C-alpha positions as CSV (number, residue, x, y, z in Angstrom):
1,X,115.4,122.5,107.9
2,X,116.8,119.1,108.7
3,X,118.6,116.7,106.0
4,X,115.9,113.6,105.3
5,X,116.4,110.4,106.6
6,X,116.1,107.2,104.4
7,X,114.9,104.2,106.6
8,X,113.4,102.1,103.4
9,X,116.5,100.0,102.4
10,X,114.2,97.0,101.6
11,X,112.1,98.9,99.4
12,X,115.2,99.8,97.4
13,X,118.8,100.7,98.7
14,X,120.6,104.0,97.5
15,X,122.8,103.7,94.4
16,X,126.8,102.3,95.8
17,X,129.3,104.5,94.8
18,X,131.3,101.7,93.6
19,X,128.0,100.9,91.0
20,X,127.9,104.4,89.9
21,X,131.6,104.4,89.3
22,X,131.1,100.9,87.6
23,X,128.2,102.5,85.1
24,X,129.5,105.2,84.0
25,X,132.6,103.4,83.2
26,X,130.5,100.8,81.3
27,X,128.8,104.0,79.2
28,X,132.3,104.4,77.5
29,X,132.0,100.7,76.1
30,X,130.8,101.1,72.6
31,X,130.1,97.4,71.6
32,X,127.9,95.0,72.0
33,X,128.5,92.0,73.6
34,X,127.2,89.3,70.9
35,X,129.9,91.1,68.3
36,X,133.5,89.2,68.1
37,X,135.5,92.3,67.2
38,X,137.6,94.2,69.8
39,X,134.7,96.7,71.2
40,X,132.3,93.7,71.5
41,X,134.7,91.4,73.6
42,X,135.2,94.8,75.5
43,X,131.7,95.2,76.4
44,X,131.7,90.8,76.8
45,X,134.5,90.9,79.3
46,X,132.6,93.5,81.2
47,X,129.7,91.3,81.5
48,X,131.5,88.1,82.4
49,X,133.2,90.3,85.3
50,X,129.8,91.1,86.8
51,X,128.7,87.2,86.1
52,X,131.6,86.6,88.3
53,X,131.2,89.6,91.1
54,X,127.2,88.1,91.6
55,X,128.3,84.4,91.5
56,X,131.2,85.3,94.8
57,X,128.1,87.1,96.7
58,X,125.7,84.1,95.7
59,X,128.0,81.3,96.3
60,X,127.5,80.0,92.8
61,X,129.3,79.1,90.1
62,X,129.6,82.1,87.4
63,X,127.8,79.9,84.4
64,X,124.8,79.5,87.0
65,X,123.8,83.3,86.9
66,X,121.6,84.4,84.4
67,X,121.1,88.2,84.2
68,X,117.3,90.1,83.4
69,X,115.9,92.9,84.4
70,X,114.1,92.2,87.5
71,X,113.3,89.2,90.2
72,X,109.8,89.4,88.7
73,X,111.0,88.5,85.5
74,X,113.5,85.9,86.7
75,X,110.7,84.2,88.8
76,X,108.7,84.4,85.7
77,X,111.5,82.8,83.7
78,X,111.6,79.9,86.3
79,X,108.1,79.1,86.9
80,X,107.2,79.3,83.0
81,X,105.9,75.9,81.7
82,X,105.6,74.5,85.2
83,X,102.7,73.1,87.5
84,X,101.9,71.0,90.7
85,X,103.4,74.1,92.6
86,X,103.3,75.5,96.1
87,X,104.8,78.0,98.2
88,X,104.3,80.0,101.6
89,X,101.5,81.9,102.1
90,X,104.0,85.0,102.7
91,X,106.0,84.8,99.3
92,X,106.5,88.3,97.7
93,X,103.5,88.8,95.0
94,X,106.6,88.4,92.3
95,X,106.5,84.2,93.2
96,X,103.3,84.4,94.6
97,X,101.3,85.9,91.9
98,X,103.2,82.8,89.8
99,X,101.7,80.6,92.2
100,X,98.3,81.5,91.7
101,X,98.4,81.8,88.0
102,X,99.2,78.1,87.8
103,X,96.8,76.9,90.3
104,X,99.2,76.5,93.1
105,X,98.6,75.9,96.5
106,X,99.7,78.4,99.7
107,X,101.5,76.4,102.4
108,X,100.7,78.3,106.2
109,X,102.9,79.6,108.4
110,X,103.2,79.9,112.3
111,X,103.0,83.1,114.1
112,X,106.5,83.5,114.2
113,X,106.4,83.6,110.0
114,X,107.9,80.2,109.7
115,X,106.5,78.0,106.9
116,X,104.0,75.0,107.8
117,X,106.5,72.4,106.0
118,X,104.0,70.2,103.8
119,X,104.7,66.5,104.5
120,X,103.6,64.9,101.2
121,X,105.4,66.9,98.8
122,X,108.4,68.9,98.5
123,X,108.1,72.6,98.1
124,X,108.3,74.7,94.8
125,X,109.1,78.0,96.0
126,X,110.2,79.8,99.5
127,X,111.9,83.1,100.1
128,X,114.7,83.2,102.5
129,X,113.7,86.1,104.3
130,X,110.4,88.0,104.0
131,X,110.6,91.9,102.8
132,X,108.2,92.9,105.4
133,X,109.0,91.4,108.4
134,X,112.6,90.2,108.0
135,X,111.6,86.9,109.5
136,X,114.4,84.5,107.9
137,X,112.9,81.0,106.8
138,X,115.4,78.7,109.4
139,X,114.4,75.6,107.2
140,X,115.6,76.8,103.6
141,X,118.8,75.2,104.3
142,X,117.8,72.2,105.3
143,X,114.8,71.2,103.3
144,X,114.4,70.3,99.3
145,X,113.0,73.4,97.8
146,X,113.0,74.1,93.9
147,X,113.4,77.6,94.0
148,X,114.2,80.0,96.5
149,X,113.7,84.1,96.9
150,X,116.9,85.2,98.2
151,X,116.1,88.8,96.7
152,X,116.2,90.4,100.6
153,X,118.6,88.2,101.7
154,X,121.8,88.7,99.4
155,X,124.0,91.2,100.8
156,X,122.3,91.1,103.7
157,X,123.2,87.9,105.4
158,X,125.6,85.0,104.5
159,X,123.8,83.2,101.3
160,X,125.8,79.8,99.8
161,X,123.2,78.8,96.7
162,X,125.7,75.7,96.3
163,X,125.2,74.6,100.0
164,X,121.6,74.9,99.5
165,X,119.1,72.1,98.7
166,X,117.6,74.5,96.0
167,X,118.0,74.3,92.0
168,X,117.4,77.8,91.2
169,X,117.4,81.0,93.1
170,X,116.2,85.2,92.4
171,X,118.1,87.9,93.4
172,X,117.6,91.5,92.5
173,X,120.6,94.2,92.5
174,X,118.7,97.1,93.7
175,X,118.0,96.1,97.0
176,X,121.6,95.7,97.9
177,X,123.0,99.2,96.0
178,X,122.7,98.0,92.6
179,X,120.7,99.7,90.2
180,X,117.2,99.0,89.3
181,X,116.7,96.8,86.2
182,X,119.2,94.7,87.2
183,X,118.8,90.8,88.5
184,X,119.4,87.5,88.3
185,X,118.1,83.7,87.9
186,X,120.7,81.8,89.3
187,X,120.5,77.9,88.2
188,X,122.1,74.6,89.2
189,X,124.4,72.1,87.6
190,X,122.0,70.6,85.1
191,X,119.2,72.4,85.9
192,X,117.2,73.9,82.3
193,X,114.6,76.3,81.9
194,X,112.4,76.9,78.9
195,X,115.0,79.0,76.4
196,X,114.0,82.4,75.9
197,X,113.3,83.0,71.8
198,X,115.6,85.3,69.8
199,X,119.5,86.0,69.8
200,X,120.2,83.4,72.1
201,X,121.9,85.3,74.7
202,X,122.8,84.3,78.5
203,X,124.1,81.0,77.0
204,X,120.4,80.8,75.0
205,X,118.6,81.3,78.4
206,X,117.3,84.9,77.8
207,X,117.7,86.5,74.3
208,X,117.8,90.0,74.0
209,X,120.9,92.2,74.0
210,X,122.5,92.5,77.7
211,X,121.9,95.6,79.6
212,X,125.6,96.4,79.6
213,X,125.5,99.4,82.2
214,X,123.1,97.9,84.7
215,X,125.2,94.5,84.7
216,X,128.3,96.4,85.5
217,X,126.7,98.1,88.4
218,X,125.1,94.9,89.3
219,X,128.4,93.6,89.7
220,X,130.2,96.3,91.3
221,X,127.6,96.1,93.9
222,X,127.6,92.8,94.5
223,X,131.4,92.7,95.4
224,X,131.1,95.6,97.5
225,X,128.2,94.0,99.4
226,X,130.1,91.0,100.0
227,X,132.8,93.0,101.6
228,X,130.6,94.6,104.0
229,X,129.3,91.2,105.3
230,X,133.1,90.1,105.4
231,X,134.0,93.3,107.7
232,X,130.5,92.8,110.1
233,X,129.2,95.7,108.8
234,X,125.9,94.2,109.1
235,X,126.3,93.4,112.6
236,X,126.3,97.1,113.0
237,X,123.5,97.8,111.6
238,X,121.5,95.1,113.3
239,X,123.1,96.8,116.9
240,X,121.0,99.8,115.5
241,X,117.9,97.5,114.7
242,X,117.9,96.8,118.6
243,X,118.8,100.6,119.5
244,X,115.7,101.4,117.5
245,X,113.4,98.6,118.9
246,X,114.6,99.4,122.5
247,X,113.6,103.1,122.0
248,X,110.2,102.6,120.3
249,X,109.3,100.1,123.0
250,X,110.3,102.0,126.1
251,X,108.0,105.0,124.3
252,X,104.9,102.9,123.5
253,X,104.5,99.9,125.7
254,X,101.9,98.2,123.3
255,X,104.1,98.1,120.3
256,X,104.4,94.5,119.1
257,X,107.5,93.7,117.2
258,X,106.4,91.1,114.3
259,X,109.0,88.4,114.0
260,X,111.5,89.3,117.2
261,X,111.8,85.7,118.4
262,X,113.3,84.3,115.7
263,X,116.2,85.0,113.1
264,X,115.7,88.2,110.8
265,X,117.4,90.2,108.8
266,X,119.3,92.5,110.8
267,X,118.2,95.9,109.2
268,X,114.4,95.2,109.4
269,X,111.6,96.1,111.9
270,X,108.4,95.8,111.3
271,X,105.6,96.7,114.4
272,X,102.2,97.3,115.0
273,X,100.9,100.0,117.0
274,X,97.2,99.2,117.3
275,X,95.4,101.5,116.4
276,X,97.6,104.0,114.5
277,X,97.0,103.1,110.8
278,X,100.3,102.3,108.9
279,X,99.8,104.6,106.0
280,X,98.4,107.1,108.6
281,X,102.2,106.7,110.0
282,X,104.2,106.5,107.1
283,X,102.6,110.0,106.4
284,X,103.2,111.6,109.2
285,X,106.8,110.1,109.4
286,X,107.5,111.6,105.8
287,X,106.7,115.1,106.7
288,X,108.8,114.8,109.8
289,X,111.6,114.0,107.1
290,X,111.3,110.0,107.6
291,X,110.7,107.5,104.2
292,X,109.3,104.4,106.0
293,X,107.0,102.3,104.9
294,X,103.6,100.6,106.0
295,X,103.2,97.0,106.2
296,X,100.7,97.1,103.4
297,X,100.4,96.9,99.8
298,X,99.1,100.1,98.1
299,X,97.2,98.9,94.4
300,X,95.2,101.9,92.1
301,X,95.1,104.3,95.4
302,X,93.9,101.3,97.6
303,X,95.6,100.6,100.8
304,X,95.0,96.9,102.5
305,X,95.5,95.6,105.3
306,X,99.1,93.2,104.8
307,X,98.4,89.9,104.1
308,X,102.0,88.7,105.0
309,X,100.6,89.5,108.7
310,X,97.2,88.2,108.7
311,X,98.8,85.0,107.2
312,X,101.0,85.1,110.4
313,X,97.3,85.4,112.6
314,X,97.7,89.1,113.0
315,X,93.8,90.7,112.8
316,X,92.8,92.6,110.1
317,X,93.4,95.7,112.7
318,X,96.5,95.3,114.0
319,X,98.4,94.2,110.2
320,X,96.8,97.6,108.7
321,X,98.4,99.0,111.8
322,X,101.7,98.2,110.8
323,X,105.1,100.3,110.4
324,X,108.4,99.2,108.7
325,X,111.3,100.4,109.3
326,X,114.4,98.8,107.0
327,X,118.4,99.9,107.8
328,X,121.4,100.2,105.7
329,X,124.9,100.6,106.0
330,X,124.9,104.4,105.6
331,X,122.2,105.0,108.6
332,X,123.7,106.1,111.9
333,X,122.7,105.8,115.3
334,X,122.0,109.5,115.6
335,X,119.1,108.9,113.0
336,X,117.9,105.9,114.5
337,X,117.3,108.0,117.9
338,X,115.7,111.1,115.5
339,X,113.5,108.5,114.1
340,X,112.3,106.9,117.7
341,X,111.5,110.8,118.7
342,X,109.4,111.4,116.1
343,X,107.3,108.7,115.9
344,X,107.0,108.9,119.2
345,X,105.9,112.6,119.6
346,X,103.5,111.5,116.5
347,X,102.0,108.5,118.7
348,X,101.5,110.6,121.4
349,X,99.4,113.5,119.3
350,X,97.5,110.5,117.8
351,X,96.4,109.1,121.2
352,X,95.4,112.6,122.5
353,X,92.8,112.5,119.4
354,X,91.1,109.2,120.4
């Protein structure tokens, strides 16, 4: 039986060995980070080391980092008590749901997934890169935004918080090889949020005993990801994506590659094969040994067309016929060709039944 191939890195990246080792070491650190004795100071030291590692990857000061459990929680922390908010129609639900709950405005995007920038007021939130399509928002470095969602971008493309016109950013460690349940809200100088009541951890911004093991893994993964970026590893991954898309386009001419006219994450390919449901493709590829995602969202067992793709102007049927393949540092050229071959064979079987 052939080994399974994981091609769903945007959903979650496999735990990096550096993170695993850091977490194992942290398990033996007994102290509470808020205690003043030697054991507590040792635990606190691990947290501050991780804070510096994440800050180095994100291009910010370590004291700007507020550790929390997920990018969703980070978004909730940022939006608490705010009003008159707005965000792109393609925002992740972690941000979009907050904007909707506050009665905020949904700003449209064009067919390439780029936001149609509002003229009358600044934007409250904007994703740096879309998780489904990989589309990178070209204006996030040049226009003022209150908060950016860097969850998919961090670790895959250069991101420097201090150079962006933003007050805050959110990110999540499991997207670049850290453990699930590790994330951060990044706050600019002088920017504050409503304090979390309790023991006053995280500089009074998020109370509760810190997840020492998760934070240690988060930091180690951030340091390793920064090294990958510096060494050009993601340039190599982008070459694999181009190989993949060339192979798919040659085998099925009607395939539509979403967002390929502009900048995308180097690892992400979202493509539409009209008339072939995305969830069907996911199941067929799963049986063939490949883990990929549909360009649709599942809730309570119901599948709906991707609101990201419909916001970009694709029809409901097209949006429901999308597949997302996302690569990572462990992906090989052989795996890419094997997937392309398996997908092409599955399409031929589908076409023969029509």
